[in-house]
C-alpha positions in Angstrom: -52.5 23.3 -162.6 -53.3 21.7 -165.8 -57.3 21.0 -165.9 -56.3 17.8 -168.0 -54.5 16.1 -166.2 -55.6 12.3 -165.5 -56.7 10.5 -162.2 -55.1 7.7 -162.2 -55.8 6.3 -159.0 -59.8 6.1 -159.7 -59.0 4.6 -163.1 -60.6 1.3 -163.9 -59.9 -1.0 -167.3 -63.1 -1.4 -169.4 -65.9 -3.7 -168.4 -65.8 -6.2 -171.2 -62.6 -5.9 -172.7 -61.8 -9.3 -171.1 -64.7 -10.8 -170.9 -65.7 -14.6 -171.8 -67.8 -13.2 -174.9 -63.9 -12.1 -176.6 -63.0 -15.7 -177.2 -62.8 -17.2 -180.5 -64.8 -19.7 -181.2 -62.3 -22.2 -182.5 -60.7 -20.9 -178.9 -63.5 -22.0 -177.0 -63.5 -25.6 -178.9 -59.9 -26.2 -178.0 -60.4 -25.3 -174.5 -63.5 -27.7 -174.4 -61.3 -30.4 -176.5 -58.9 -30.0 -173.4 -61.3 -30.8 -170.8 -62.9 -34.1 -173.0 -59.2 -35.7 -173.4 -58.3 -34.8 -170.0 -61.4 -36.3 -168.6 -61.2 -39.2 -171.3 -57.8 -40.1 -169.9 -58.9 -39.8 -166.2 -61.8 -41.9 -167.1 -59.5 -45.2 -168.5 -57.2 -44.3 -165.4 -60.3 -45.1 -163.0 -60.9 -47.7 -164.6 -57.3 -49.3 -164.7 -57.2 -48.4 -160.9 -60.7 -50.1 -160.3 -60.0 -53.2 -162.2 -56.6 -53.3 -160.1 -58.2 -53.2 -157.2 -60.8 -55.6 -158.3 -58.3 -58.4 -158.6 -56.9 -58.2 -155.2 -60.0 -56.4 -153.2 -62.4 -59.3 -152.6 -64.3 -58.2 -150.0 -68.4 -57.7 -151.0 -67.6 -59.1 -154.1 -70.1 -62.4 -153.2 -73.3 -59.5 -152.3 -75.2 -57.9 -155.0 -76.7 -54.1 -154.6 -80.2 -55.5 -155.7 -79.6 -58.3 -152.7 -78.7 -55.3 -150.1 -81.0 -53.2 -150.7 -83.8 -55.7 -151.7 -85.1 -53.8 -155.0 -86.5 -55.7 -157.7 -84.5 -56.5 -160.7 -82.9 -53.9 -162.5 -81.1 -54.8 -165.7 -78.5 -52.0 -165.3 -77.8 -53.4 -161.6 -77.8 -56.9 -161.8 -74.5 -57.7 -162.2 -72.9 -54.8 -159.6 -71.9 -56.3 -156.6 -70.7 -54.2 -152.9 -67.0 -55.0 -153.6 -67.6 -53.3 -157.3 -68.8 -50.1 -155.6 -66.0 -50.5 -153.3 -63.3 -50.8 -155.4 -64.9 -47.8 -157.4 -65.1 -45.8 -154.6 -61.0 -46.5 -153.9 -60.6 -45.8 -157.6 -62.1 -42.7 -157.7 -60.2 -41.9 -154.4 -57.1 -42.5 -156.3 -57.6 -40.6 -159.2 -59.6 -38.0 -157.6 -57.1 -37.1 -154.9 -53.8 -35.8 -156.6 -56.2 -33.4 -158.9 -57.5 -32.1 -156.1 -54.6 -31.7 -154.2 -52.4 -30.2 -157.3 -55.5 -28.0 -158.0 -55.3 -26.3 -154.6 -51.4 -26.0 -154.7 -51.5 -24.3 -158.2 -54.2 -21.9 -156.9 -52.2 -21.0 -153.3 -48.5 -21.3 -154.6 -47.8 -17.4 -154.9 -49.5 -17.4 -151.1 -47.5 -20.5 -150.2 -43.5 -20.1 -151.7 -43.4 -16.2 -151.9 -43.9 -16.2 -148.4 -43.2 -20.2 -146.7 -42.4 -18.6 -143.4 -45.3 -16.6 -143.2 -47.7 -19.1 -144.4 -47.0 -21.8 -142.1 -46.8 -20.0 -139.2 -51.1 -20.1 -139.1 -52.1 -22.8 -137.1 -54.6 -24.0 -139.4 -52.6 -24.1 -142.4 -49.9 -26.6 -141.0 -53.1 -28.4 -139.9 -54.9 -28.5 -143.1 -51.3 -29.0 -145.0 -50.9 -32.1 -143.0 -54.4 -33.5 -143.2 -53.4 -33.1 -147.0 -50.0 -34.6 -147.2 -51.6 -37.5 -144.9 -54.4 -38.4 -147.4 -51.9 -38.3 -150.9 -49.5 -40.7 -148.5 -52.5 -42.8 -148.0 -53.8 -43.0 -151.4 -50.0 -43.8 -152.6 -49.9 -46.1 -149.9 -52.8 -47.7 -151.1 -51.9 -48.0 -154.5 -48.6 -49.5 -154.2 -50.4 -52.5 -151.4 -52.7 -53.4 -154.1 -50.1 -53.5 -157.0 -47.9 -55.1 -154.8 -50.3 -58.0 -154.1 -50.8 -58.5 -157.3 -47.4 -59.2 -158.4 -47.2 -61.4 -155.2 -50.6 -63.2 -156.2 -49.4 -63.7 -160.0 -46.6 -65.3 -161.4 -46.5 -63.9 -165.0 -43.3 -64.0 -167.1 -41.3 -60.5 -167.5 -42.8 -58.6 -170.1 -39.2 -58.3 -171.3 -38.4 -61.1 -173.8 -34.8 -61.8 -172.4 -36.1 -62.3 -168.3 -39.5 -64.9 -169.4 -38.9 -67.5 -167.0 -36.6 -65.7 -164.9 -37.1 -65.2 -161.4 -36.1 -61.8 -161.4 -39.2 -61.1 -163.2 -40.5 -59.5 -160.2 -38.8 -56.7 -160.4 -39.6 -55.3 -163.9 -43.5 -55.5 -162.9 -42.5 -53.8 -159.7 -40.8 -50.9 -161.3 -43.7 -50.8 -164.4 -46.2 -50.5 -160.7 -44.2 -47.6 -159.2 -44.0 -46.2 -163.0 -48.1 -46.2 -162.9 -48.3 -44.6 -159.3 -45.8 -41.5 -160.6 -48.0 -41.7 -164.1 -51.0 -41.5 -161.6 -49.4 -38.3 -160.6 -48.2 -36.5 -163.3 -51.7 -36.7 -164.8 -53.5 -35.2 -161.5 -51.4 -32.1 -161.8 -52.0 -32.0 -166.2 -55.6 -32.1 -164.9 -55.5 -29.7 -162.3 -53.9 -27.6 -164.5 -55.9 -27.6 -167.5 -58.9 -27.0 -165.4 -57.1 -24.1 -163.6 -56.1 -22.8 -167.4 -59.5 -23.3 -168.8 -61.4 -21.6 -166.0 -59.1 -18.5 -166.1 -59.5 -17.9 -170.0 -63.2 -18.4 -170.3 -63.3 -15.6 -167.0 -60.9 -13.7 -169.1 -57.9 -13.8 -167.1 -54.5 -14.4 -167.7 -52.9 -17.5 -166.8 
């Protein structure tokens, strides 16, 4: 047997061939630019949800943080009420939940979809999946309830010129509200995908 045969079983790829340092500066700039833009969009999404909850949920709106915590007068906190904090947390939950859930789905999609029966044969997987699904359904229900209550309270004219003054203007606004919920889910998926692809690219892995 020739002595120059290679042992492919013990062969290892050369180190550093796909290291983060192999990325060009322009590629790094593009990755960080995508992250910045998607987080900027999610920040606007969070403000939209927070303001929407604030119009419907008035719990704690007459209690200010400085008074509750008995703090000295701090200009930055002078106009922040307990209701603002509550609505901010609700808005954060509405935006962050789909990002987290879709992130987990993208990380484990091979394990889930390639052998679904085996994956769900584990009782713990079933419980965790059910809890995640229940959490997301709760977020969707909260979004829809807030949007529906806002539509009920406001008698704003239809954004469609031909329906101004028409009693049916409620339905176009309802459709717009449902579209907002779907858009939030789509943004969550896009954000999770960009975060995952950026992490893999910085680690030198293929997407």
